[in-house]
DSSP file (Angstrom, degrees, kcal/mol; ACC not computed):
  #  RESIDUE AA STRUCTURE BP1 BP2  ACC     N-H-->O    O-->H-N    N-H-->O    O-->H-N    TCO  KAPPA ALPHA  PHI   PSI    X-CA   Y-CA   Z-CA
    1    1 A P              0   0    0      0, 0.0     2,-0.4     0, 0.0    30,-0.2   0.000 360.0 360.0 360.0 154.3   58.4  -98.2  207.4
    2    2 A I  E     -a   31   0A   0     28,-3.1    30,-2.6    55,-0.0     2,-0.3  -0.791 360.0-123.8 -91.5 129.7   59.0  -94.6  208.7
    3    3 A T  E     -a   32   0A   0     -2,-0.4    55,-0.9    51,-0.3     2,-0.7  -0.618  14.3-157.7 -77.5 133.7   56.4  -93.2  211.0
    4    4 A L  E     -ab  33  58A   0     28,-2.3    30,-2.7    -2,-0.3     2,-0.2  -0.907  20.5-159.3-106.4  94.4   54.8  -89.9  210.0
    5    5 A L  E     +ab  34  59A   0     53,-2.5    55,-2.9    -2,-0.7     2,-0.3  -0.539  20.3 158.1 -83.8 137.6   53.5  -88.6  213.3
    6    6 A T  E     -ab  35  60A   0     28,-2.1    30,-2.6    -2,-0.2    55,-0.1  -0.990  42.5-151.8-153.9 161.6   50.7  -85.9  213.4
    7    7 A Y        +     0   0    0     53,-0.6     2,-0.5    -2,-0.3    31,-0.2   0.340  69.3 108.2-110.4  -0.9   48.1  -84.5  215.6
    8    8 A Y        +     0   0    0     52,-0.4    29,-0.0     1,-0.1    -2,-0.0  -0.691  37.8 171.8 -81.7 121.9   45.9  -83.5  212.6
    9    9 A G        +     0   0    0     -2,-0.5    -1,-0.1    26,-0.1    26,-0.0   0.334  34.6 117.1-113.7   7.0   42.9  -85.7  212.4
   10   10 A S  S  > S-     0   0    0      1,-0.1     4,-2.3     4,-0.0     5,-0.1  -0.352  73.6-117.9 -76.7 158.1   40.8  -84.0  209.7
   11   11 A P  H  > S+     0   0    0      0, 0.0     4,-2.0     0, 0.0     5,-0.1   0.849 116.2  55.4 -57.0 -36.2   40.0  -85.6  206.3
   12   12 A Q  H  > S+     0   0    0      2,-0.2     4,-2.0     1,-0.2     5,-0.1   0.927 107.8  47.6 -64.4 -44.9   41.9  -82.8  204.6
   13   13 A A  H  > S+     0   0    0      1,-0.2     4,-3.0     2,-0.2     5,-0.2   0.913 108.7  55.3 -61.1 -42.9   45.0  -83.6  206.7
   14   14 A A  H  X S+     0   0    0     -4,-2.3     4,-2.3     1,-0.2    -1,-0.2   0.906 107.4  50.7 -55.4 -43.1   44.6  -87.3  205.9
   15   15 A N  H  X S+     0   0    0     -4,-2.0     4,-2.0     2,-0.2    -1,-0.2   0.894 109.9  49.4 -65.3 -39.2   44.6  -86.4  202.1
   16   16 A V  H  X S+     0   0    0     -4,-2.0     4,-2.6     2,-0.2    -2,-0.2   0.934 111.4  48.0 -62.7 -46.1   47.7  -84.5  202.5
   17   17 A M  H  X S+     0   0    0     -4,-3.0     4,-2.9     1,-0.2    -2,-0.2   0.884 110.1  53.1 -64.2 -36.8   49.5  -87.2  204.3
   18   18 A A  H  X S+     0   0    0     -4,-2.3     4,-2.3    -5,-0.2    -1,-0.2   0.885 109.3  48.8 -60.4 -40.2   48.3  -89.7  201.7
   19   19 A A  H  X S+     0   0    0     -4,-2.0     4,-2.6     2,-0.2    -2,-0.2   0.931 112.9  47.5 -68.4 -44.9   49.8  -87.5  199.0
   20   20 A I  H  X S+     0   0    0     -4,-2.6     4,-2.7     1,-0.2     5,-0.2   0.929 112.0  51.0 -58.0 -47.2   53.1  -87.2  200.9
   21   21 A Q  H  X S+     0   0    0     -4,-2.9     4,-2.0     1,-0.2    10,-0.2   0.909 112.2  46.4 -56.8 -46.0   53.1  -91.0  201.4
   22   22 A S  H  X S+     0   0    0     -4,-2.3     4,-1.5     2,-0.2    -1,-0.2   0.919 111.4  49.7 -64.3 -45.3   52.5  -91.5  197.7
   23   23 A M  H  X S+     0   0    0     -4,-2.6     4,-0.5     1,-0.2     3,-0.3   0.924 113.4  47.1 -61.8 -45.8   55.2  -89.1  196.5
   24   24 A L  H ><>S+     0   0    0     -4,-2.7     5,-2.7     1,-0.2     3,-1.1   0.867 106.5  57.8 -65.7 -34.9   57.7  -90.7  198.9
   25   25 A A  H ><5S+     0   0    0     -4,-2.0     3,-2.0     1,-0.3    -1,-0.2   0.849  95.3  65.7 -63.2 -33.5   56.8  -94.2  197.8
   26   26 A E  H 3<5S+     0   0    0     -4,-1.5    -1,-0.3     1,-0.3    -2,-0.2   0.776 107.2  41.5 -62.6 -22.3   57.6  -93.2  194.2
   27   27 A V  T <<5S-     0   0    0     -3,-1.1    -1,-0.3    -4,-0.5    -2,-0.2   0.176 128.2 -96.4-111.2  16.6   61.3  -92.8  195.3
   28   28 A G  T < 5S+     0   0    0     -3,-2.0     2,-0.6     1,-0.2    -3,-0.2   0.609  80.1 133.8  86.6  12.4   61.3  -95.9  197.5
   29   29 A I      < -     0   0    0     -5,-2.7     2,-0.8    -6,-0.1    -1,-0.2  -0.879  41.8-154.0-100.6 119.8   60.6  -94.3  200.9
   30   30 A N        +     0   0    0     -2,-0.6   -28,-3.1    -3,-0.1     2,-0.3  -0.827  19.7 172.9 -98.6 109.5   58.0  -96.1  202.9
   31   31 A V  E     -a    2   0A   0     -2,-0.8   -28,-0.2   -30,-0.2    -6,-0.1  -0.888  16.8-160.0-116.0 149.4   56.1  -93.9  205.3
   32   32 A V  E     -a    3   0A   0    -30,-2.6   -28,-2.3    -2,-0.3     2,-0.0  -0.976  20.3-129.4-127.5 116.6   53.1  -94.7  207.5
   33   33 A P  E     -a    4   0A   0      0, 0.0     2,-0.4     0, 0.0   -28,-0.2  -0.361  18.5-165.6 -65.9 143.0   51.0  -92.0  209.0
   34   34 A R  E     -a    5   0A   0    -30,-2.7   -28,-2.1    -2,-0.0     2,-0.5  -0.930   3.3-163.0-130.2 107.8   50.3  -92.1  212.7
   35   35 A V  E     +a    6   0A   0     -2,-0.4     2,-0.3   -30,-0.2   -28,-0.2  -0.802  17.6 167.5 -94.2 123.1   47.4  -89.9  213.9
   36   36 A V        -     0   0    0    -30,-2.6    -2,-0.0    -2,-0.5     2,-0.0  -0.880  38.8 -96.2-128.9 164.7   47.3  -89.2  217.6
   37   37 A D     >  -     0   0    0     -2,-0.3     4,-2.6     1,-0.1     5,-0.2  -0.306  44.5-102.1 -72.1 164.2   45.5  -86.8  219.8
   38   38 A T  H  > S+     0   0    0      1,-0.2     4,-3.1     2,-0.2     5,-0.3   0.906 119.3  52.0 -61.6 -44.1   47.3  -83.7  220.9
   39   39 A P  H  > S+     0   0    0      0, 0.0     4,-2.3     0, 0.0    -1,-0.2   0.916 112.7  46.9 -57.0 -39.9   48.2  -84.8  224.4
   40   40 A T  H  > S+     0   0    0      2,-0.2     4,-1.8     1,-0.2    -2,-0.2   0.942 112.8  49.1 -65.4 -45.5   49.8  -88.0  223.0
   41   41 A Y  H  X S+     0   0    0     -4,-2.6     4,-2.7     1,-0.2     3,-0.5   0.960 112.5  47.8 -54.5 -53.7   51.6  -86.0  220.4
   42   42 A N  H  X S+     0   0    0     -4,-3.1     4,-2.2     1,-0.2    -1,-0.2   0.879 108.2  54.3 -57.8 -39.9   52.9  -83.6  223.0
   43   43 A G  H  < S+     0   0    0     -4,-2.3    -1,-0.2    -5,-0.3    -2,-0.2   0.863 113.8  44.3 -63.7 -32.9   54.0  -86.4  225.3
   44   44 A I  H >< S+     0   0    0     -4,-1.8     3,-0.6    -3,-0.5     8,-0.3   0.958 121.6  32.7 -75.0 -52.7   56.0  -87.9  222.4
   45   45 A V  H 3< S+     0   0    0     -4,-2.7    -3,-0.2     1,-0.2    -2,-0.2   0.749 120.0  47.8 -84.3 -23.7   57.7  -84.9  221.0
   46   46 A Y  T 3< S+     0   0    0     -4,-2.2    -1,-0.2    -5,-0.4    -2,-0.1   0.287  74.8 140.2 -99.0  12.3   58.2  -82.8  224.2
   47   47 A K    <   -     0   0    0     -3,-0.6    -3,-0.1    -4,-0.2    -4,-0.0  -0.329  55.0-121.4 -56.8 127.9   59.7  -85.6  226.3
   48   48 A E  S    S+     0   0    0      2,-0.1     2,-0.3    35,-0.0    -1,-0.1  -0.332  76.9  12.5 -71.1 157.2   62.5  -84.1  228.3
   49   49 A G  S    S-     0   0    0     33,-0.3    -2,-0.0    -2,-0.0     0, 0.0  -0.585 128.2  -4.6  78.8-139.9   66.0  -85.5  228.0
   50   50 A T  S    S-     0   0    0     -2,-0.3    -2,-0.1     2,-0.0    -1,-0.0  -0.802  76.8-148.0 -91.7 114.9   66.6  -87.8  225.1
   51   51 A P        -     0   0    0      0, 0.0     2,-1.3     0, 0.0     3,-0.1  -0.271  27.7 -98.0 -73.8 165.7   63.4  -88.5  223.2
   52   52 A D    >>  -     0   0    0     -8,-0.3     3,-2.2     1,-0.2     4,-0.6  -0.721  37.4-170.1 -82.1  92.8   62.5  -91.7  221.5
   53   53 A W  G >4 S+     0   0    0     -2,-1.3     3,-0.8     1,-0.3    -1,-0.2   0.772  81.8  65.5 -60.4 -26.0   63.5  -90.7  218.0
   54   54 A N  G 34 S+     0   0    0      1,-0.2    -1,-0.3     2,-0.2   -51,-0.3   0.726  94.2  61.0 -66.4 -19.5   61.9  -93.8  216.6
   55   55 A A  G <4 S+     0   0    0     -3,-2.2    -1,-0.2     1,-0.2    -2,-0.2   0.728 123.1  15.3 -78.4 -24.1   58.5  -92.5  217.8
   56   56 A F    <<  +     0   0    0     -3,-0.8    -1,-0.2    -4,-0.6    -2,-0.2  -0.323  64.2 146.6-150.1  64.0   58.7  -89.4  215.5
   57   57 A P  S    S+     0   0    0      0, 0.0     2,-0.3     0, 0.0   -53,-0.1   0.782  85.2  25.5 -66.9 -23.3   61.4  -89.6  212.8
   58   58 A M  E    S-b    4   0A   0    -55,-0.9   -53,-2.5    -3,-0.1     2,-0.4  -0.995  74.1-167.6-135.4 141.8   59.0  -87.6  210.7
   59   59 A V  E     -b    5   0A   0     -2,-0.3     2,-0.6   -55,-0.2   -53,-0.2  -0.984  17.9-155.7-131.2 146.6   56.2  -85.1  211.7
   60   60 A Y  E     +b    6   0A   0    -55,-2.9   -53,-0.6    -2,-0.4   -52,-0.4  -0.940  49.6 131.2-112.7 103.7   53.4  -83.5  209.9
   61   61 A A        -     0   0    0     -2,-0.6     2,-0.2   -55,-0.1    -2,-0.1  -0.954  53.5-105.9-150.1 161.2   52.8  -80.4  212.1
   62   62 A G        +     0   0    0     -2,-0.3     3,-0.1     1,-0.1    -2,-0.0  -0.541  30.7 163.6 -91.5 161.8   52.3  -76.7  211.9
   63   63 A L        +     0   0    0      1,-0.4     2,-0.4    -2,-0.2    -1,-0.1   0.534  59.3  24.8-139.9 -41.9   54.8  -74.0  212.9
   64   64 A Q        -     0   0    0      8,-0.0    -1,-0.4     2,-0.0     2,-0.4  -0.966  46.2-172.7-137.9 145.5   53.9  -70.6  211.5
   65   65 A N        +     0   0    0     -2,-0.4     3,-0.3     3,-0.1    88,-0.1  -0.998  57.0  22.2-132.0 140.3   50.9  -68.6  210.3
   66   66 A G  S    S-     0   0    0     -2,-0.4    87,-0.1    86,-0.2     5,-0.1  -0.289  95.1 -67.6  99.1 175.5   51.0  -65.3  208.7
   67   67 A P  S    S+     0   0    0      0, 0.0    -1,-0.2     0, 0.0    -3,-0.0   0.555  92.2 105.5 -86.0  -7.2   53.7  -63.3  206.9
   68   68 A N    >   -     0   0    0     -3,-0.3     3,-1.4     1,-0.2    -3,-0.1  -0.639  57.0-155.3 -81.5 120.1   56.1  -62.6  209.7
   69   69 A P  G >  S+     0   0    0      0, 0.0     3,-1.8     0, 0.0     4,-0.3   0.621  81.8  84.7 -67.0 -13.3   59.2  -64.9  209.4
   70   70 A A  G >  S+     0   0    0      1,-0.3     3,-1.7     2,-0.2    34,-0.1   0.747  71.3  79.8 -62.2 -21.7   59.8  -64.6  213.1
   71   71 A G  G <  S+     0   0    0     -3,-1.4     4,-0.3     1,-0.3    -1,-0.3   0.679  83.0  61.2 -58.9 -19.9   57.4  -67.5  213.6
   72   72 A I  G X> S+     0   0    0     -3,-1.8     3,-1.0     1,-0.2     4,-0.8   0.707  83.3  81.9 -81.8 -17.1   60.0  -70.1  212.6
   73   73 A S  H X> S+     0   0    0     -3,-1.7     4,-3.2    -4,-0.3     3,-1.3   0.898  84.6  56.3 -56.7 -46.1   62.3  -69.2  215.5
   74   74 A P  H 34 S+     0   0    0      0, 0.0    12,-0.3     0, 0.0    -1,-0.3   0.797 110.9  44.7 -57.0 -28.0   60.5  -71.3  218.1
   75   75 A G  H <4 S+     0   0    0     -3,-1.0    14,-0.3    -4,-0.3    16,-0.3   0.548 126.5  26.6 -93.8  -6.1   60.9  -74.4  216.0
   76   76 A L  H << S+     0   0    0     -3,-1.3    17,-0.4    -4,-0.8     2,-0.3   0.605  90.4 101.7-126.5 -21.8   64.6  -73.9  215.0
   77   77 A N    ><  -     0   0    0     -4,-3.2     3,-2.5    -5,-0.2    10,-0.1  -0.515  65.7-139.4 -75.3 131.1   66.3  -71.9  217.7
   78   78 A K  G >  S+     0   0    0     -2,-0.3     3,-1.3     1,-0.3    -1,-0.2   0.760 101.9  66.9 -62.6 -21.4   68.4  -73.9  220.1
   79   79 A S  G 3  S+     0   0    0      1,-0.2    -1,-0.3     5,-0.1    -2,-0.1   0.634  95.7  59.6 -70.4  -9.6   67.1  -71.8  223.0
   80   80 A Q  G <   +     0   0    0     -3,-2.5     7,-2.4    -7,-0.2     5,-0.4   0.190  69.7 132.5-104.3  13.7   63.7  -73.3  222.3
   81   81 A I    X   -     0   0    0     -3,-1.3     3,-1.9     5,-0.2     4,-0.2  -0.469  68.7 -57.4 -65.6 136.8   64.6  -77.0  222.9
   82   82 A P  T 3  S+     0   0    0      0, 0.0   -33,-0.3     0, 0.0    -1,-0.1  -0.241 125.8  29.9 -55.4 140.4   61.9  -78.6  225.1
   83   83 A P  T 3  S+     0   0    0      0, 0.0    -2,-0.1     0, 0.0   -35,-0.0  -0.979 125.3  50.0 -91.1   7.0   61.0  -77.8  227.9
   84   84 A A  S <  S-     0   0    0     -3,-1.9     2,-0.2     3,-0.1    -3,-0.2   0.796 126.7 -31.5 -73.5 -27.1   61.8  -74.2  227.0
   85   85 A G  S    S-     0   0    0     -5,-0.4   -10,-0.1    -4,-0.2    -5,-0.1  -0.779  76.6 -69.3-163.4-154.4   60.0  -74.2  223.7
   86   86 A F        +     0   0    0    -12,-0.3     2,-1.8    -2,-0.2    -5,-0.2  -0.169  67.6 128.8-119.8  44.6   58.9  -76.2  220.8
   87   87 A N    >   +     0   0    0     -7,-2.4     3,-2.0     1,-0.2   -12,-0.1  -0.613  33.2 170.3 -85.4  71.9   62.1  -77.0  218.9
   88   88 A T  T 3   +     0   0    0     -2,-1.8    -1,-0.2     1,-0.3   -13,-0.1   0.710  68.2  58.4 -65.7 -23.5   60.9  -80.6  219.0
   89   89 A M  T 3  S-     0   0    0    -14,-0.3    -1,-0.3    -3,-0.2    -2,-0.1   0.430 105.9-129.6 -84.8   2.5   63.6  -81.8  216.5
   90   90 A R    <   -     0   0    0     -3,-2.0     2,-0.4     1,-0.2    -2,-0.1   0.891  34.3-173.2  51.6  47.6   66.2  -80.4  219.0
   91   91 A I        -     0   0    0    -16,-0.3     2,-0.3   -14,-0.1    -1,-0.2  -0.581   9.3-176.8 -73.4 125.1   68.0  -78.5  216.3
   92   92 A E        +     0   0    0     -2,-0.4     2,-0.7   -15,-0.1     3,-0.1  -0.574  19.3 150.6-126.3  67.1   71.2  -77.1  217.7
   93   93 A F     >  -     0   0    0    -17,-0.4     4,-2.9    -2,-0.3   -15,-0.3  -0.892  30.1-161.2-100.6 110.9   72.9  -75.0  215.0
   94   94 A D  H  > S+     0   0    0     -2,-0.7     4,-2.3     1,-0.2     5,-0.2   0.893  90.2  50.4 -58.8 -42.5   74.8  -72.2  216.6
   95   95 A D  H  > S+     0   0    0      2,-0.2     4,-2.1     1,-0.2    -1,-0.2   0.875 112.5  46.9 -63.2 -40.6   75.0  -70.2  213.3
   96   96 A L  H  > S+     0   0    0      2,-0.2     4,-2.8     1,-0.2     5,-0.2   0.924 111.8  49.1 -71.8 -45.2   71.2  -70.5  212.8
   97   97 A S  H  X S+     0   0    0     -4,-2.9     4,-2.7     1,-0.2    -2,-0.2   0.902 112.4  49.2 -59.9 -39.6   70.3  -69.6  216.3
   98   98 A A  H  X S+     0   0    0     -4,-2.3     4,-2.4    -5,-0.2    -2,-0.2   0.906 111.5  48.7 -66.3 -40.7   72.6  -66.5  216.2
   99   99 A A  H  X S+     0   0    0     -4,-2.1     4,-2.2     2,-0.2    20,-0.2   0.912 112.9  47.8 -64.4 -42.7   71.1  -65.5  212.9
  100  100 A L  H  X S+     0   0    0     -4,-2.8     4,-2.9     2,-0.2     5,-0.2   0.925 112.8  49.1 -60.6 -46.5   67.5  -65.9  214.3
  101  101 A D  H  X S+     0   0    0     -4,-2.7     4,-1.8    -5,-0.2    -2,-0.2   0.909 111.5  48.3 -62.2 -41.5   68.4  -64.0  217.4
  102  102 A A  H  X S+     0   0    0     -4,-2.4     4,-0.6     2,-0.2    -1,-0.2   0.892 113.5  47.1 -67.7 -39.6   70.0  -61.1  215.4
  103  103 A A  H >< S+     0   0    0     -4,-2.2     3,-0.8    12,-0.2    -2,-0.2   0.913 111.7  50.5 -69.8 -41.6   66.9  -60.9  213.1
  104  104 A L  H 3< S+     0   0    0     -4,-2.9    -1,-0.2     1,-0.2    -2,-0.2   0.841 113.4  46.9 -64.9 -31.3   64.5  -61.0  216.1
  105  105 A G  H 3< S+     0   0    0     -4,-1.8     2,-0.4    -5,-0.2    -1,-0.2   0.517  83.6 115.2 -85.3  -7.2   66.5  -58.2  217.7
  106  106 A Q    <<  +     0   0    0     -3,-0.8    -3,-0.0    -4,-0.6     6,-0.0  -0.515  32.2 169.5 -71.7 123.9   66.7  -56.0  214.7
  107  107 A T        +     0   0    0     -2,-0.4    -1,-0.2     4,-0.0     3,-0.1   0.533  47.5  96.9-106.9 -11.6   64.9  -52.8  215.2
  108  108 A D    >>  -     0   0    0      1,-0.2     3,-2.4     2,-0.0     4,-0.8  -0.725  63.4-151.9 -84.8 111.7   66.0  -50.8  212.1
  109  109 A P  T 34 S+     0   0    0      0, 0.0     4,-0.5     0, 0.0     3,-0.4   0.781  94.6  60.1 -53.8 -29.8   63.2  -51.2  209.5
  110  110 A A  T 34 S+     0   0    0      1,-0.2     4,-0.2     2,-0.1    -2,-0.0   0.656 111.3  39.1 -74.8 -12.6   65.9  -50.7  206.7
  111  111 A K  T <> S+     0   0    0     -3,-2.4     4,-2.1     2,-0.1    -1,-0.2   0.474  88.7  90.1-113.2  -2.3   67.8  -53.7  207.9
  112  112 A I  H  X S+     0   0    0     -4,-0.8     4,-2.1    -3,-0.4     5,-0.2   0.944  88.5  48.7 -62.9 -48.6   65.1  -56.2  208.8
  113  113 A D  H  > S+     0   0    0     -4,-0.5     4,-2.3     1,-0.2    -1,-0.2   0.918 111.0  51.4 -57.7 -43.3   64.9  -57.8  205.3
  114  114 A Q  H  > S+     0   0    0      1,-0.2     4,-1.7    -4,-0.2    -1,-0.2   0.888 107.7  53.5 -62.3 -38.6   68.6  -58.2  205.3
  115  115 A S  H  X S+     0   0    0     -4,-2.1     4,-1.4     1,-0.2    -1,-0.2   0.899 110.5  44.9 -64.3 -41.4   68.5  -59.9  208.7
  116  116 A W  H  X S+     0   0    0     -4,-2.1     4,-2.1     1,-0.2    -1,-0.2   0.828 107.9  58.8 -69.9 -32.4   66.0  -62.5  207.5
  117  117 A Q  H  X S+     0   0    0     -4,-2.3     4,-2.2    -5,-0.2    -1,-0.2   0.874 103.2  53.0 -62.6 -35.5   67.9  -63.0  204.4
  118  118 A E  H  X S+     0   0    0     -4,-1.7     4,-2.2     2,-0.2    -1,-0.2   0.895 105.4  53.9 -66.2 -39.8   70.8  -64.0  206.5
  119  119 A V  H  X S+     0   0    0     -4,-1.4     4,-2.5   -20,-0.2    -2,-0.2   0.916 108.8  49.8 -56.3 -43.2   68.6  -66.5  208.3
  120  120 A C  H  X S+     0   0    0     -4,-2.1     4,-2.8     1,-0.2    -2,-0.2   0.896 108.3  52.1 -64.3 -41.1   67.7  -68.0  205.0
  121  121 A K  H  X S+     0   0    0     -4,-2.2     4,-1.5     2,-0.2    -1,-0.2   0.909 112.0  45.8 -60.5 -42.2   71.3  -68.2  203.9
  122  122 A V  H  X S+     0   0    0     -4,-2.2     4,-1.6     2,-0.2     5,-0.3   0.926 114.0  49.0 -68.7 -44.2   72.3  -70.1  207.1
  123  123 A M  H  X S+     0   0    0     -4,-2.5     4,-3.3     1,-0.2    -2,-0.2   0.911 110.6  50.0 -62.3 -41.6   69.2  -72.4  206.8
  124  124 A N  H  < S+     0   0    0     -4,-2.8    -1,-0.2     1,-0.2    -2,-0.2   0.818 106.8  57.1 -68.7 -26.5   70.0  -73.2  203.2
  125  125 A K  H  < S+     0   0    0     -4,-1.5    -1,-0.2    -5,-0.2    -2,-0.2   0.919 126.9  14.9 -69.0 -41.7   73.6  -74.0  204.1
  126  126 A D  H  < S-     0   0    0     -4,-1.6    -2,-0.2    -5,-0.1    -3,-0.2   0.597  86.1-147.9-111.1 -14.1   72.7  -76.7  206.6
  127  127 A L     <  -     0   0    0     -4,-3.3    -3,-0.1    -5,-0.3    -4,-0.1   0.928   9.9-167.2  41.6  76.7   69.1  -77.5  205.9
  128  128 A P  S    S-     0   0    0      0, 0.0     2,-0.3     0, 0.0    -1,-0.1   0.727  70.5  -4.6 -63.7 -20.0   67.9  -78.4  209.4
  129  129 A W        -     0   0    0     -6,-0.1     2,-0.4     2,-0.0    -3,-0.0  -0.967  67.6-123.5-160.4 172.2   64.7  -79.8  207.9
  130  130 A A        -     0   0    0     -2,-0.3     2,-0.5    -3,-0.0     0, 0.0  -0.987  19.0-133.6-127.7 135.0   62.8  -80.2  204.6
  131  131 A T        -     0   0    0     -2,-0.4     3,-0.1     1,-0.1    -2,-0.0  -0.764  21.0-179.7 -86.8 127.8   59.3  -79.0  203.9
  132  132 A L        +     0   0    0     -2,-0.5     2,-0.3     1,-0.3    -1,-0.1   0.604  66.9  32.4-102.8 -15.6   57.3  -81.7  202.1
  133  133 A W        +     0   0    0      2,-0.0     2,-0.4  -113,-0.0    -1,-0.3  -0.965  56.1 177.6-150.3 126.2   54.0  -79.8  201.7
  134  134 A V        -     0   0    0     -2,-0.3     2,-0.3    -3,-0.1    -3,-0.0  -0.997  18.9-145.8-128.7 129.2   53.2  -76.2  201.1
  135  135 A A        -     0   0    0     -2,-0.4     2,-0.5    23,-0.1    -2,-0.0  -0.649   4.5-141.4 -94.9 146.6   49.6  -75.0  200.6
  136  136 A N        -     0   0    0     -2,-0.3     2,-0.4     2,-0.0    -2,-0.0  -0.899  17.8-154.6-100.3 136.5   48.5  -72.1  198.4
  137  137 A R        -     0   0    0     -2,-0.5     2,-0.4    15,-0.0    22,-0.0  -0.915   9.8-168.3-113.0 138.1   45.7  -70.0  199.9
  138  138 A Y        -     0   0    0     -2,-0.4     2,-0.3     2,-0.0    -2,-0.0  -0.912   4.1-172.7-124.2 151.5   43.3  -68.1  197.8
  139  139 A G        -     0   0    0     -2,-0.4     2,-0.4    11,-0.0    11,-0.0  -0.986   9.8-154.2-141.1 153.0   40.8  -65.4  198.6
  140  140 A V        +     0   0    0     -2,-0.3     2,-0.3     2,-0.0    -2,-0.0  -0.994  19.3 171.3-129.6 135.3   38.1  -63.6  196.7
  141  141 A A        -     0   0    0     -2,-0.4     2,-0.2     4,-0.0    -2,-0.0  -0.945  31.6-109.0-139.9 161.9   36.7  -60.1  197.5
  142  142 A S    >   -     0   0    0     -2,-0.3     3,-1.4     1,-0.1    -2,-0.0  -0.569  23.6-126.5 -84.1 150.0   34.5  -57.5  196.0
  143  143 A N  T 3  S+     0   0    0      1,-0.2    -1,-0.1    -2,-0.2    -2,-0.0   0.506 105.8  75.4 -69.8  -2.6   35.8  -54.3  194.7
  144  144 A K  T 3  S+     0   0    0      2,-0.1    -1,-0.2     0, 0.0     2,-0.1   0.635  73.5 103.6 -81.8 -15.2   33.4  -52.6  197.0
  145  145 A L    <   -     0   0    0     -3,-1.4     2,-0.4     3,-0.0     3,-0.1  -0.381  54.8-162.7 -68.0 145.8   35.6  -53.4  200.0
  146  146 A R        -     0   0    0      1,-0.1    -2,-0.1    -2,-0.1    -3,-0.0  -0.986  65.6  -1.1-129.0 142.1   37.7  -50.5  201.4
  147  147 A D  S    S+     0   0    0     -2,-0.4     2,-0.5     1,-0.2    -1,-0.1   0.860  88.1 153.5  52.4  44.0   40.7  -50.7  203.7
  148  148 A F        -     0   0    0     -3,-0.1     2,-0.4     2,-0.0    -1,-0.2  -0.891  24.7-174.6-109.4 131.2   40.6  -54.5  203.8
  149  149 A V        -     0   0    0     -2,-0.5     2,-0.6     2,-0.0     0, 0.0  -0.991   8.3-159.5-124.7 124.2   43.6  -56.8  204.5
  150  150 A W        +     0   0    0     -2,-0.4   -11,-0.0   -11,-0.0    -2,-0.0  -0.908  14.8 171.8-105.8 116.9   43.3  -60.5  204.2
  151  151 A T        -     0   0    0     -2,-0.6    -2,-0.0   -85,-0.0   -86,-0.0  -0.964  33.8-126.5-124.0 111.2   45.9  -62.6  206.0
  152  152 A P        +     0   0    0      0, 0.0   -86,-0.2     0, 0.0   -15,-0.0  -0.316  45.5 162.5 -52.8 134.6   45.4  -66.4  206.2
  153  153 A A    >   -     0   0    0    -88,-0.1     3,-2.2   -87,-0.1     4,-0.1  -0.883  53.8 -78.0-149.7 176.8   45.6  -67.3  209.8
  154  154 A P  G >  S+     0   0    0      0, 0.0     3,-2.0     0, 0.0     5,-0.1   0.818 122.2  62.5 -55.0 -34.0   44.7  -70.1  212.2
  155  155 A A  G 3  S+     0   0    0      1,-0.3     0, 0.0     3,-0.1     0, 0.0   0.738  97.8  59.2 -62.1 -20.5   41.1  -69.1  212.4
  156  156 A G  G <  S-     0   0    0     -3,-2.2     3,-0.3     1,-0.3    -1,-0.3   0.351 116.0-111.2 -89.0   6.0   40.8  -69.8  208.7
  157  157 A G    <   -     0   0    0     -3,-2.0    -1,-0.3     1,-0.2    -4,-0.1  -0.185  47.5 -54.8  84.6 176.7   41.8  -73.5  209.2
  158  158 A P              0   0    0      0, 0.0    -1,-0.2     0, 0.0   -23,-0.1   0.621 360.0 360.0 -72.4 -11.8   44.9  -75.3  208.2
  159  159 A Y              0   0    0     -3,-0.3    -2,-0.2    -5,-0.1    -3,-0.0   0.345 360.0 360.0-136.7 360.0   44.7  -74.3  204.5
């Protein structure tokens, strides 16, 4: 079986991992969730040098919260390989890092969307990873509210 490593220990995360495990089993892929505390997780994925890839061939972890696409850079940019950052999968795609750096450095509001679209094109060309689970977030508000903006964020929990 393939280990699905995570630091999320909540019942909700267990349900998500069980759903992922079930979906993958339907196509013949056997995964086994492994829940560890955060220090153990960090010791495994941030190990300097050559990590033990057998310890984390798959991870269930967070990377970004909020609407800003810049949040994916630390997980995909080659300049963020540990110990410099949290590109724990050690992705080293020159084109992707260049596209991320260009988008992060873009200051012209009229060109920002185009810069992030270029990041998407590069990611789709080489697919450095695959997202197995995406949550929908819902909110309810009264029409009596004024000047209110709701952005799901870490303080609101993982979903």
